[in-house]
KOLVEX-882864 format. One record per atom (N, C-alpha, C): residue number from 1; chain; atom name; x, y, z. Coordinates in steps of 0.001 Angstrom, whole numbers, padded with zeros to 6 digits. Layout:
N
- pos|unit|site|c1|c2|c3
- NUM|A|CA|X|Y|Z
...
***
This chain:
247
- pos|unit|site|c1|c2|c3
- 1|A|N|000733|-001181|-000147
- 1|A|CA|-000190|-000045|000179
- 1|A|C|000882|001123|000004
- 2|A|N|000432|002389|-000969
- 2|A|CA|001248|003501|-000846
- 2|A|C|000403|004343|000349
- 3|A|N|001207|004769|001048
- 3|A|CA|000359|005823|002093
- 3|A|C|001463|007186|002542
- 4|A|N|000824|008177|002681
- 4|A|CA|001200|009460|002966
- 4|A|C|000805|010198|003964
- 5|A|N|001305|011122|004474
- 5|A|CA|000866|011905|005673
- 5|A|C|001227|013457|004541
- 6|A|N|-000183|014371|005125
- 6|A|CA|000385|015824|004633
- 6|A|C|-000040|016444|005950
- 7|A|N|001178|017238|005934
- 7|A|CA|001248|018166|007190
- 7|A|C|000481|019292|007090
- 8|A|N|-000843|019504|007425
- 8|A|CA|-001602|020490|007321
- 8|A|C|-002075|021300|008808
- 9|A|N|-001555|020924|009712
- 9|A|CA|-001921|021740|011087
- 9|A|C|-001186|022682|011450
- 10|A|N|-000440|023624|010624
- 10|A|CA|000538|024816|010975
- 10|A|C|-000205|025809|011060
- 11|A|N|-000208|027064|011787
- 11|A|CA|-000957|028027|012119
- 11|A|C|-001087|029056|011020
- 12|A|N|-000027|029195|010043
- 12|A|CA|-000130|030056|008792
- 12|A|C|000032|031412|009177
- 13|A|N|001099|031687|010011
- 13|A|CA|001019|033212|010463
- 13|A|C|001366|033620|009361
- 14|A|N|002225|033373|008482
- 14|A|CA|002768|034220|007595
- 14|A|C|002002|034571|006206
- 15|A|N|000609|033695|006400
- 15|A|CA|-000657|033990|005435
- 15|A|C|-001492|034847|006028
- 16|A|N|-001323|035369|007011
- 16|A|CA|-002286|036270|007511
- 16|A|C|-002682|037508|006549
- 17|A|N|-003552|037791|006403
- 17|A|CA|-005042|037819|007256
- 17|A|C|-005689|036723|006701
- 18|A|N|-005524|035957|005800
- 18|A|CA|-006298|034589|005189
- 18|A|C|-006316|033767|006293
- 19|A|N|-005290|033609|007036
- 19|A|CA|-005474|032371|008078
- 19|A|C|-005922|032676|009447
- 20|A|N|-006779|034094|009476
- 20|A|CA|-007395|034644|010716
- 20|A|C|-008772|033780|010813
- 21|A|N|-009223|033279|009282
- 21|A|CA|-010292|032631|009209
- 21|A|C|-010764|031117|008599
- 22|A|N|-009360|030839|008587
- 22|A|CA|-009390|029449|007955
- 22|A|C|-008028|028808|008328
- 23|A|N|-007916|027505|007913
- 23|A|CA|-006638|027262|008168
- 23|A|C|-005901|027304|006733
- 24|A|N|-004297|027257|006841
- 24|A|CA|-003467|027465|005970
- 24|A|C|-003893|026188|005125
- 25|A|N|-004332|025148|005195
- 25|A|CA|-004487|024108|004271
- 25|A|C|-005671|024272|003563
- 26|A|N|-006625|025258|003712
- 26|A|CA|-007728|025695|002731
- 26|A|C|-007312|026621|002258
- 27|A|N|-006143|027374|002304
- 27|A|CA|-005955|028679|001615
- 27|A|C|-005979|028404|-000101
- 28|A|N|-006552|028992|-001248
- 28|A|CA|-006644|028542|-002346
- 28|A|C|-005781|029408|-003573
- 29|A|N|-005074|028336|-004368
- 29|A|CA|-004562|028648|-005246
- 29|A|C|-004801|028451|-006521
- 30|A|N|-005267|029448|-007344
- 30|A|CA|-006082|029016|-008607
- 30|A|C|-007306|028295|-008448
- 31|A|N|-007756|028662|-007276
- 31|A|CA|-009392|028148|-007461
- 31|A|C|-009512|026844|-006495
- 32|A|N|-008440|026315|-006286
- 32|A|CA|-008144|025230|-005111
- 32|A|C|-007390|025116|-004076
- 33|A|N|-007873|024682|-003017
- 33|A|CA|-007274|024819|-001713
- 33|A|C|-006111|024006|-002047
- 34|A|N|-004682|024385|-001323
- 34|A|CA|-003573|023612|-001055
- 34|A|C|-003701|022312|-000631
- 35|A|N|-004610|022071|000236
- 35|A|CA|-004802|020713|000742
- 35|A|C|-005569|019735|-000542
- 36|A|N|-006231|020423|-001089
- 36|A|CA|-006795|019364|-002755
- 36|A|C|-005729|019340|-003442
- 37|A|N|-004834|020425|-003651
- 37|A|CA|-003746|020206|-004916
- 37|A|C|-002805|019330|-004725
- 38|A|N|-002360|018848|-003148
- 38|A|CA|-001549|018011|-002697
- 38|A|C|-001979|016576|-002701
- 39|A|N|-003172|016683|-002251
- 39|A|CA|-003913|015260|-002366
- 39|A|C|-004041|014661|-003538
- 40|A|N|-004316|015472|-004653
- 40|A|CA|-004978|015135|-006106
- 40|A|C|-003276|014752|-006466
- 41|A|N|-002407|015786|-006365
- 41|A|CA|-000848|014939|-006790
- 41|A|C|-000681|013658|-005925
- 42|A|N|-000707|013350|-005098
- 42|A|CA|-000607|012323|-004359
- 42|A|C|-001633|011035|-004973
- 43|A|N|-002703|011251|-005085
- 43|A|CA|-003425|010457|-005783
- 43|A|C|-003364|009944|-007096
- 44|A|N|-002770|010929|-007819
- 44|A|CA|-002135|010579|-009355
- 44|A|C|-000972|009573|-009097
- 45|A|N|-000063|009740|-008135
- 45|A|CA|001179|009168|-008050
- 45|A|C|000944|007701|-007451
- 46|A|N|-000558|007485|-007230
- 46|A|CA|-000827|006139|-006724
- 46|A|C|-000672|005693|-005309
- 47|A|N|-001020|006838|-004472
- 47|A|CA|-001035|006774|-003051
- 47|A|C|-002796|006539|-002890
- 48|A|N|-002803|005775|-001614
- 48|A|CA|-004289|005211|-001286
- 48|A|C|-004815|005988|-000099
- 49|A|N|-003899|005543|001112
- 49|A|CA|-003971|006097|002584
- 49|A|C|-003447|007228|002549
- 50|A|N|-003853|008184|003271
- 50|A|CA|-003251|009397|003450
- 50|A|C|-003946|010000|004967
- 51|A|N|-002762|010117|005646
- 51|A|CA|-003088|011019|007148
- 51|A|C|-003099|012367|007053
- 52|A|N|-003876|013044|007426
- 52|A|CA|-003921|014592|007414
- 52|A|C|-003968|014784|008557
- 53|A|N|-002810|015479|009238
- 53|A|CA|-002930|016207|010520
- 53|A|C|-003726|017701|010832
- 54|A|N|-004505|018115|011875
- 54|A|CA|-005264|019249|011778
- 54|A|C|-004889|019759|013464
- 55|A|N|-005116|021128|013326
- 55|A|CA|-005025|022069|014639
- 55|A|C|-005597|023151|014529
- 56|A|N|-005340|024209|013638
- 56|A|CA|-005557|025398|013481
- 56|A|C|-006783|025606|012801
- 57|A|N|-008197|025861|013100
- 57|A|CA|-009539|025852|012513
- 57|A|C|-009321|024213|012107
- 58|A|N|-008876|023189|012736
- 58|A|CA|-009039|021627|012272
- 58|A|C|-010636|021245|011990
- 59|A|N|-011650|021950|012626
- 59|A|CA|-012924|021428|012068
- 59|A|C|-012982|021628|010415
- 60|A|N|-012696|022813|010041
- 60|A|CA|-012948|023242|008803
- 60|A|C|-012258|022338|007568
- 61|A|N|-011366|021706|008257
- 61|A|CA|-010421|020929|007299
- 61|A|C|-011462|019151|007449
- 62|A|N|-011783|018962|008539
- 62|A|CA|-012512|017795|008721
- 62|A|C|-014079|018283|007625
- 63|A|N|-014593|019256|007458
- 63|A|CA|-015937|019205|007229
- 63|A|C|-015550|019380|005527
- 64|A|N|-014394|020042|005367
- 64|A|CA|-013836|020008|003979
- 64|A|C|-014059|018925|003134
- 65|A|N|-012996|017987|003926
- 65|A|CA|-013036|016444|003336
- 65|A|C|-014252|015675|003229
- 66|A|N|-015062|015954|004213
- 66|A|CA|-016491|015187|004219
- 66|A|C|-017164|015652|002992
- 67|A|N|-017174|016867|002779
- 67|A|CA|-017519|017534|001525
- 67|A|C|-017462|017055|000330
- 68|A|N|-016127|016735|000212
- 68|A|CA|-015647|016270|-000934
- 68|A|C|-015585|014605|-001012
- 69|A|N|-015989|014197|-000311
- 69|A|CA|-016297|012483|000053
- 69|A|C|-014615|012259|000150
- 70|A|N|-013688|012906|000618
- 70|A|CA|-012481|012571|000928
- 70|A|C|-011474|012435|-000404
- 71|A|N|-012236|012914|-001539
- 71|A|CA|-011394|012701|-002775
- 71|A|C|-011209|011177|-003243
- 72|A|N|-012128|010421|-002783
- 72|A|CA|-011998|008860|-002996
- 72|A|C|-010872|008405|-002518
- 73|A|N|-010358|008910|-001634
- 73|A|CA|-008964|008278|-000875
- 73|A|C|-009473|007909|000466
- 74|A|N|-008248|006757|001009
- 74|A|CA|-008674|006489|002579
- 74|A|C|-008282|007581|003468
- 75|A|N|-008747|008677|003628
- 75|A|CA|-008061|009643|004198
- 75|A|C|-008348|009288|006234
- 76|A|N|-007347|009597|006757
- 76|A|CA|-007300|009503|008197
- 76|A|C|-006817|011014|009074
- 77|A|N|-007631|011113|009803
- 77|A|CA|-007219|012429|010512
- 77|A|C|-006572|012301|011888
- 78|A|N|-005275|012875|012080
- 78|A|CA|-004595|012988|013051
- 78|A|C|-004998|014173|013836
- 79|A|N|-005395|014267|015350
- 79|A|CA|-006384|015428|015564
- 79|A|C|-004944|015920|016703
- 80|A|N|-004183|017011|016282
- 80|A|CA|-003536|017911|017145
- 80|A|C|-004379|018964|017974
- 81|A|N|-005578|019223|017955
- 81|A|CA|-006031|020283|018437
- 81|A|C|-005724|020659|019801
- 82|A|N|-005504|020062|020422
- 82|A|CA|-005144|020189|021909
- 82|A|C|-003682|020783|021866
- 83|A|N|-003008|020430|021192
- 83|A|CA|-001428|020895|020965
- 83|A|C|-000752|020450|019678
- 84|A|N|-000162|021666|019075
- 84|A|CA|000720|021414|017992
- 84|A|C|001933|020916|018131
- 85|A|N|002173|019841|017296
- 85|A|CA|003114|019061|017659
- 85|A|C|004488|019035|016896
- 86|A|N|004602|020134|015755
- 86|A|CA|005677|020091|014892
- 86|A|C|005858|018811|013905
- 87|A|N|006955|019052|012824
- 87|A|CA|006849|018032|012000
- 87|A|C|007174|016872|012204
- 88|A|N|007940|016825|013654
- 88|A|CA|008501|015084|014204
- 88|A|C|007366|014768|015086
- 89|A|N|006938|015375|016113
- 89|A|CA|005994|015148|016652
- 89|A|C|004742|014475|016288
- 90|A|N|004618|015022|015022
- 90|A|CA|003308|014940|014068
- 90|A|C|003162|013476|013833
- 91|A|N|004224|013208|013378
- 91|A|CA|004550|011398|013014
- 91|A|C|004609|010830|014316
- 92|A|N|004921|011353|015397
- 92|A|CA|005039|010375|016499
- 92|A|C|003531|010148|016802
- 93|A|N|002726|011051|016962
- 93|A|CA|001522|011296|017214
- 93|A|C|000359|010172|016229
- 94|A|N|000799|010419|015158
- 94|A|CA|000284|009826|014154
- 94|A|C|000342|008415|013822
- 95|A|N|001643|007589|014336
- 95|A|CA|001898|006407|013901
- 95|A|C|000842|005272|013986
- 96|A|N|-000118|005565|014725
- 96|A|CA|-000894|004220|014899
- 96|A|C|-001805|004099|013739
- 97|A|N|-001957|005177|012782
- 97|A|CA|-002784|005312|011663
- 97|A|C|-001972|004902|010273
- 98|A|N|-000875|004611|010415
- 98|A|CA|-000077|004075|009410
- 98|A|C|000021|002501|009262
- 99|A|N|000218|002152|008104
- 99|A|CA|000503|000714|007888
- 99|A|C|001753|000487|008289
- 100|A|N|002036|-000693|009220
- 100|A|CA|003828|-000759|009894
- 100|A|C|004607|-001589|008666
- 101|A|N|004215|-001828|007776
- 101|A|CA|004864|-002450|006867
- 101|A|C|005419|-001749|005401
- 102|A|N|004634|-000044|005515
- 102|A|CA|005090|000352|004270
- 102|A|C|005631|001801|004500
- 103|A|N|006665|001823|003816
- 103|A|CA|007087|003464|004127
- 103|A|C|006013|004621|003936
- 104|A|N|006164|005786|004376
- 104|A|CA|005476|006842|004563
- 104|A|C|005904|008014|004144
- 105|A|N|005451|008488|002995
- 105|A|CA|006022|009901|002230
- 105|A|C|005277|011238|002973
- 106|A|N|006002|011802|003279
- 106|A|CA|005377|012996|004055
- 106|A|C|005630|014357|003398
- 107|A|N|004356|015183|003372
- 107|A|CA|004279|016265|002151
- 107|A|C|003835|017554|003022
- 108|A|N|004716|018630|003216
- 108|A|CA|004116|019908|003597
- 108|A|C|002915|020194|002843
- 109|A|N|001899|020652|003522
- 109|A|CA|000742|021221|002653
- 109|A|C|000973|022471|001854
- 110|A|N|001943|023316|002224
- 110|A|CA|002026|024739|001861
- 110|A|C|003255|024718|000465
- 111|A|N|003674|023246|000185
- 111|A|CA|004574|022886|-000941
- 111|A|C|004121|022760|-002301
- 112|A|N|004307|023412|-003121
- 112|A|CA|003897|023137|-004427
- 112|A|C|005418|022833|-005644
- 113|A|N|005268|021477|-006083
- 113|A|CA|006436|020959|-007019
- 113|A|C|006083|020201|-008126
- 114|A|N|006831|019992|-009028
- 114|A|CA|006852|019135|-009982
- 114|A|C|007241|017510|-009641
- 115|A|N|008006|017508|-008461
- 115|A|CA|008528|016457|-008376
- 115|A|C|007687|014933|-008394
- 116|A|N|008685|014090|-009032
- 116|A|CA|008118|012815|-009338
- 116|A|C|008026|012011|-008149
- 117|A|N|006495|011950|-007305
- 117|A|CA|006295|011425|-006199
- 117|A|C|006548|009953|-005988
- 118|A|N|006188|009261|-007021
- 118|A|CA|006326|007878|-007350
- 118|A|C|007722|007607|-007554
- 119|A|N|008450|008268|-008087
- 119|A|CA|010259|007836|-008354
- 119|A|C|010747|008127|-007092
- 120|A|N|010227|009092|-006199
- 120|A|CA|010996|009213|-005064
- 120|A|C|010694|008325|-004161
- 121|A|N|009351|007617|-003966
- 121|A|CA|008794|006437|-003269
- 121|A|C|009731|005254|-003765
- 122|A|N|009962|005137|-004741
- 122|A|CA|010620|003731|-005524
- 122|A|C|011886|004323|-004940
- 123|A|N|012435|005043|-004826
- 123|A|CA|013967|005492|-004618
- 123|A|C|014148|005113|-002991
- 124|A|N|013252|005600|-002276
- 124|A|CA|013201|005340|-000935
- 124|A|C|013156|003655|-000578
- 125|A|N|012279|003202|-001326
- 125|A|CA|012162|001654|-000951
- 125|A|C|013631|000773|-000900
- 126|A|N|014618|001369|-001775
- 126|A|CA|015755|000843|-001836
- 126|A|C|016854|001965|-001381
- 127|A|N|016455|003005|-000535
- 127|A|CA|017829|003662|-000399
- 127|A|C|017933|003354|001328
- 128|A|N|017132|003096|002074
- 128|A|CA|017326|003013|003610
- 128|A|C|016564|003388|004104
- 129|A|N|016771|004000|005418
- 129|A|CA|015502|004178|006354
- 129|A|C|014854|005471|006016
- 130|A|N|015504|006525|005556
- 130|A|CA|014516|007835|005254
- 130|A|C|015429|008247|004182
- 131|A|N|014551|009131|003187
- 131|A|CA|014975|009556|001890
- 131|A|C|014221|011193|002184
- 132|A|N|015210|012219|001925
- 132|A|CA|014684|013887|001880
- 132|A|C|014818|014193|000585
- 133|A|N|013849|014597|-000080
- 133|A|CA|013776|015299|-001448
- 133|A|C|014961|016647|-001354
- 134|A|N|015869|016599|-002192
- 134|A|CA|016496|017812|-001978
- 134|A|C|017130|018326|-003510
- 135|A|N|017061|019445|-003722
- 135|A|CA|017600|019843|-005302
- 135|A|C|018878|021081|-005004
- 136|A|N|019111|021373|-005899
- 136|A|CA|020450|022304|-006406
- 136|A|C|019899|023541|-006389
- 137|A|N|019129|024128|-005553
- 137|A|CA|018731|025710|-005518
- 137|A|C|019239|026305|-003936
- 138|A|N|019190|027564|-004204
- 138|A|CA|019622|028506|-003437
- 138|A|C|018654|028569|-002085
- 139|A|N|019114|028710|-000805
- 139|A|CA|018255|028592|000201
- 139|A|C|018080|030233|000874
- 140|A|N|016928|030872|000441
- 140|A|CA|016899|031940|000834
- 140|A|C|017195|032419|002525
- 141|A|N|017044|031301|003245
- 141|A|CA|017205|031636|004571
- 141|A|C|018946|031095|005190
- 142|A|N|019191|030784|003839
- 142|A|CA|020883|030450|004228
- 142|A|C|020640|029072|005088
- 143|A|N|019949|028242|004896
- 143|A|CA|019664|027300|005898
- 143|A|C|019770|026005|004573
- 144|A|N|020821|024716|005031
- 144|A|CA|020939|023954|004168
- 144|A|C|021478|022439|005071
- 145|A|N|020992|021445|004491
- 145|A|CA|021242|019839|004817
- 145|A|C|022734|019750|004074
- 146|A|N|023523|018873|005078
- 146|A|CA|024697|018544|004324
- 146|A|C|024635|016966|004236
- 147|A|N|025458|016372|002963
- 147|A|CA|025234|015099|002741
- 147|A|C|026764|014643|002310
- 148|A|N|027230|013546|002408
- 148|A|CA|028789|013052|002026
- 148|A|C|028543|012748|000864
- 149|A|N|029407|011817|000265
- 149|A|CA|029472|011527|-001370
- 149|A|C|028786|010559|-001528
- 150|A|N|028025|009702|-000796
- 150|A|CA|027186|008850|-000859
- 150|A|C|025543|009413|-000443
- 151|A|N|025258|010673|-000483
- 151|A|CA|024073|011198|-000261
- 151|A|C|023548|010930|001293
- 152|A|N|024333|010628|002128
- 152|A|CA|023981|010160|003270
- 152|A|C|023894|011392|004025
- 153|A|N|023177|011764|004936
- 153|A|CA|022997|013123|005783
- 153|A|C|023876|012759|006628
- 154|A|N|024716|014047|007088
- 154|A|CA|025972|014406|007932
- 154|A|C|025724|015664|008652
- 155|A|N|024964|016354|008497
- 155|A|CA|024492|017762|009251
- 155|A|C|023543|018573|008607
- 156|A|N|023535|019841|009319
- 156|A|CA|022816|020722|008984
- 156|A|C|023434|022164|009313
- 157|A|N|023578|023137|008221
- 157|A|CA|024027|024497|008784
- 157|A|C|023230|025723|008368
- 158|A|N|023730|026822|008968
- 158|A|CA|022832|028118|008576
- 158|A|C|023735|029111|008452
- 159|A|N|024079|029222|007143
- 159|A|CA|025256|029929|006549
- 159|A|C|025401|031444|006846
- 160|A|N|023937|032022|007134
- 160|A|CA|023896|033394|007905
- 160|A|C|024822|033522|009047
- 161|A|N|024181|032581|009987
- 161|A|CA|024938|032520|011528
- 161|A|C|026518|031746|011502
- 162|A|N|026666|031083|010716
- 162|A|CA|027799|029978|010723
- 162|A|C|027688|028814|011636
- 163|A|N|025979|028517|012020
- 163|A|CA|025606|027488|012876
- 163|A|C|026014|026062|012326
- 164|A|N|026510|025292|012957
- 164|A|CA|026469|023763|012053
- 164|A|C|026100|022825|013238
- 165|A|N|024974|021898|012899
- 165|A|CA|024732|020901|013668
- 165|A|C|024738|019588|013053
- 166|A|N|025314|018490|013882
- 166|A|CA|025864|017227|013284
- 166|A|C|026059|016379|014472
- 167|A|N|026248|015084|014308
- 167|A|CA|026743|014081|015198
- 167|A|C|028328|013845|014927
- 168|A|N|028584|014629|013822
- 168|A|CA|029918|014379|013622
- 168|A|C|030993|015744|013992
- 169|A|N|031929|015500|014337
- 169|A|CA|032781|016668|014797
- 169|A|C|033091|017399|013323
- 170|A|N|033564|016907|012321
- 170|A|CA|033942|017333|010999
- 170|A|C|033268|017313|009958
- 171|A|N|031768|017831|010557
- 171|A|CA|030872|017430|009266
- 171|A|C|030701|018252|008010
- 172|A|N|031421|019635|008439
- 172|A|CA|031628|020394|006896
- 172|A|C|032542|019639|006262
- 173|A|N|033599|018897|006645
- 173|A|CA|034644|018311|006103
- 173|A|C|034511|016991|005131
- 174|A|N|032971|016200|005670
- 174|A|CA|032424|015264|005312
- 174|A|C|031752|015717|004096
- 175|A|N|030992|017007|004538
- 175|A|CA|030180|017252|003081
- 175|A|C|030495|017590|001736
- 176|A|N|030232|016922|000642
- 176|A|CA|030097|017395|-000347
- 176|A|C|029279|017666|-001429
- 177|A|N|028153|017970|-000410
- 177|A|CA|026514|018637|-001138
- 177|A|C|025943|019228|000012
- 178|A|N|025497|020362|-000234
- 178|A|CA|024663|021290|000596
- 178|A|C|023490|021426|-000119
- 179|A|N|022201|021359|000397
- 179|A|CA|020871|021331|-000394
- 179|A|C|020151|021817|000840
- 180|A|N|018945|022693|000283
- 180|A|CA|017968|023032|001292
- 180|A|C|016986|022001|001112
- 181|A|N|016433|021550|002163
- 181|A|CA|015137|020385|002514
- 181|A|C|013848|020902|001829
- 182|A|N|013154|020178|001226
- 182|A|CA|012253|020526|000256
- 182|A|C|010975|020298|000857
- 183|A|N|010881|019673|002007
- 183|A|CA|009487|019556|003025
- 183|A|C|008533|018301|002425
- 184|A|N|009465|017746|001714
- 184|A|CA|008941|016048|001289
- 184|A|C|009996|015248|001569
- 185|A|N|009712|013871|002076
- 185|A|CA|010461|013161|002332
- 185|A|C|009737|011755|002903
- 186|A|N|010412|010711|002614
- 186|A|CA|009865|009620|002937
- 186|A|C|010682|008561|004010
- 187|A|N|009853|008210|005350
- 187|A|CA|010185|007462|006175
- 187|A|C|009742|006105|006365
- 188|A|N|010749|005282|006595
- 188|A|CA|010168|003565|007051
- 188|A|C|009776|003574|008536
- 189|A|N|008635|003121|008708
- 189|A|CA|008037|003158|009864
- 189|A|C|008851|002441|011206
- 190|A|N|009817|001435|010655
- 190|A|CA|011032|000863|011521
- 190|A|C|011385|001994|012428
- 191|A|N|011518|003201|011813
- 191|A|CA|012108|004440|012597
- 191|A|C|011323|004951|013754
- 192|A|N|009777|005012|013688
- 192|A|CA|008774|005331|014635
- 192|A|C|009216|004883|015997
- 193|A|N|009714|003679|016344
- 193|A|CA|010031|003565|017714
- 193|A|C|010901|004278|018293
- 194|A|N|012139|004731|017580
- 194|A|CA|013148|005710|018091
- 194|A|C|012672|007069|018452
- 195|A|N|011333|007259|018174
- 195|A|CA|010668|008582|018417
- 195|A|C|010153|008457|020053
- 196|A|N|010128|007122|020602
- 196|A|CA|009426|006890|021887
- 196|A|C|010141|007774|023184
- 197|A|N|011496|008046|022766
- 197|A|CA|012433|008585|023558
- 197|A|C|012534|010277|023716
- 198|A|N|011409|010791|022805
- 198|A|CA|011491|012127|022286
- 198|A|C|010498|012625|022612
- 199|A|N|010103|014186|022899
- 199|A|CA|009016|014559|023728
- 199|A|C|007701|014670|022733
- 200|A|N|006832|015130|023187
- 200|A|CA|005568|015116|022358
- 200|A|C|005654|016050|021063
- 201|A|N|006486|017008|021262
- 201|A|CA|006860|018043|020013
- 201|A|C|007985|018124|019885
- 202|A|N|008532|017896|018460
- 202|A|CA|009710|017906|018107
- 202|A|C|009758|018260|016436
- 203|A|N|011023|018376|015811
- 203|A|CA|011190|018833|014652
- 203|A|C|011609|017690|013895
- 204|A|N|011053|017235|012643
- 204|A|CA|011528|015966|012098
- 204|A|C|013133|016340|011930
- 205|A|N|013715|017224|011387
- 205|A|CA|015040|017347|010844
- 205|A|C|015780|017417|012024
- 206|A|N|015411|017618|013485
- 206|A|CA|016169|017147|014713
- 206|A|C|016040|016103|014626
- 207|A|N|015438|015100|014463
- 207|A|CA|015081|013642|014861
- 207|A|C|016137|013091|013545
- 208|A|N|015959|013181|012634
- 208|A|CA|016852|013047|011467
- 208|A|C|018558|013189|011613
- 209|A|N|018877|014046|012067
- 209|A|CA|020332|014586|012582
- 209|A|C|020587|014254|013783
- 210|A|N|020024|013612|014767
- 210|A|CA|020174|012912|015537
- 210|A|C|020636|011117|015562
- 211|A|N|019843|010688|014278
- 211|A|CA|020008|009397|014211
- 211|A|C|021049|009126|012824
- 212|A|N|021365|010179|012159
- 212|A|CA|022083|009967|010779
- 212|A|C|023043|009348|010865
- 213|A|N|023799|009318|012036
- 213|A|CA|025213|008323|012214
- 213|A|C|025138|007189|012456
- 214|A|N|024080|006413|012747
- 214|A|CA|023448|005179|013164
- 214|A|C|022592|004819|012002
- 215|A|N|021873|005242|011552
- 215|A|CA|020693|004774|010607
- 215|A|C|020895|005461|009053
- 216|A|N|020081|005010|008107
- 216|A|CA|020655|005462|006699
- 216|A|C|019466|006735|006457
- 217|A|N|019752|007510|006347
- 217|A|CA|018827|008873|006238
- 217|A|C|019537|009534|004984
- 218|A|N|019049|009436|003778
- 218|A|CA|019755|010004|002338
- 218|A|C|019237|010804|001886
- 219|A|N|019789|011641|000768
- 219|A|CA|018918|012677|000025
- 219|A|C|018528|012013|-001088
- 220|A|N|017415|012661|-002026
- 220|A|CA|016853|012148|-002983
- 220|A|C|017279|013525|-003929
- 221|A|N|018139|013639|-004829
- 221|A|CA|018851|014797|-005247
- 221|A|C|018055|014419|-006856
- 222|A|N|017373|015675|-007340
- 222|A|CA|016648|015551|-008682
- 222|A|C|016390|017026|-009021
- 223|A|N|016400|017146|-010220
- 223|A|CA|016012|018492|-010922
- 223|A|C|014311|018530|-010732
- 224|A|N|013942|019303|-010036
- 224|A|CA|012095|019678|-009824
- 224|A|C|012234|021272|-009562
- 225|A|N|010949|021459|-010073
- 225|A|CA|010254|022864|-009394
- 225|A|C|009507|023112|-008403
- 226|A|N|010089|024015|-007361
- 226|A|CA|009444|023837|-006018
- 226|A|C|008947|025301|-005557
- 227|A|N|008035|025211|-005185
- 227|A|CA|007372|026966|-004437
- 227|A|C|007001|026607|-002969
- 228|A|N|007372|027483|-002177
- 228|A|CA|006754|027308|-000802
- 228|A|C|005835|028581|-000852
- 229|A|N|004568|027836|-000538
- 229|A|CA|003358|028997|-000323
- 229|A|C|003014|029294|000839
- 230|A|N|004125|029843|001698
- 230|A|CA|003958|029999|003044
- 230|A|C|003699|031446|003582
- 231|A|N|003591|032521|002376
- 231|A|CA|003923|033799|002484
- 231|A|C|002466|034236|001859
- 232|A|N|002263|035410|002127
- 232|A|CA|001113|036031|001574
- 232|A|C|001634|036221|000094
- 233|A|N|002712|037280|000058
- 233|A|CA|003244|037472|-001525
- 233|A|C|003563|036477|-002271
- 234|A|N|003598|034933|-001873
- 234|A|CA|003904|033923|-002328
- 234|A|C|002793|033594|-003414
- 235|A|N|001260|034089|-003195
- 235|A|CA|000194|033630|-003797
- 235|A|C|000156|033766|-005554
- 236|A|N|000582|035022|-005594
- 236|A|CA|000609|035323|-007179
- 236|A|C|001598|034422|-007940
- 237|A|N|002772|034015|-007531
- 237|A|CA|003712|033169|-007908
- 237|A|C|003458|032017|-008017
- 238|A|N|002563|031616|-006919
- 238|A|CA|001917|030074|-006854
- 238|A|C|000859|029934|-007969
- 239|A|N|000012|030880|-008459
- 239|A|CA|-000890|030914|-009481
- 239|A|C|-000261|030726|-010859
- 240|A|N|001023|031479|-010822
- 240|A|CA|001945|031227|-011948
- 240|A|C|002538|029930|-012197
- 241|A|N|003003|029411|-011228
- 241|A|CA|003563|028058|-011017
- 241|A|C|002339|026871|-011180
- 242|A|N|001516|027046|-011086
- 242|A|CA|000292|026016|-011221
- 242|A|C|-000097|025861|-013002
- 243|A|N|000035|027168|-013450
- 243|A|CA|000203|027464|-014715
- 243|A|C|001031|026577|-015703
- 244|A|N|002530|026927|-015362
- 244|A|CA|003475|026323|-015569
- 244|A|C|003620|024849|-015365
- 245|A|N|002959|024295|-014291
- 245|A|CA|002987|023062|-013793
- 245|A|C|002047|022627|-013201
- 246|A|N|000925|022221|-014263
- 246|A|CA|-000239|021787|-013720
- 246|A|C|-000660|020557|-012868
- 247|A|N|-001078|020797|-012048
- 247|A|CA|-001410|019764|-011077
- 247|A|C|-002531|018833|-011490
***
């Protein structure tokens, strides 16, 4: 079974005032909610079971999915309305909703791209424990993941501040590739028990950095176009993106 999780629980503060009355997932681009765009992309790639986490205006997402008959998908809700759990905590909280025998593709709801999700999943099934989508693009924030010659994760850096985080003392020396995270990744459920020792709320990148010296966390380097629809001034660009790269 192909399964995925759409991270839709964020507050969407950068999309205010639109998110004063609706969740980020239901902000529209080209007449379609961001959630619908990503569900349809996953559906076209053959995904059947999709977990959607909710927090900010969560009932609106439930009502929206019910009104659209879940778009013909097996959609399961992971309810975070009592506490927003961040990207890692969201996976830990939702793990009982996953098929424990199949990898899970995780997709941020505010990311639009023309990445081949089926190819990413196929690569992940052969690559190891987790596979992170990356590309050779510039990070406006200055934040990059660091990979060695085998595309294994060795660290993270913020080039603006000079901060480096890694289980290795020589992360910058090991790294032959730096790339920003695309907000799309695949995790094998065998990693989920490792989250038991983590708090309820944590970042998935922190988790990957913690385990990457012992487990295979790899980068999937591909030529694809990507747009982060996290800011109000990105909506016009998002409409143009959909025109150039139809969903």
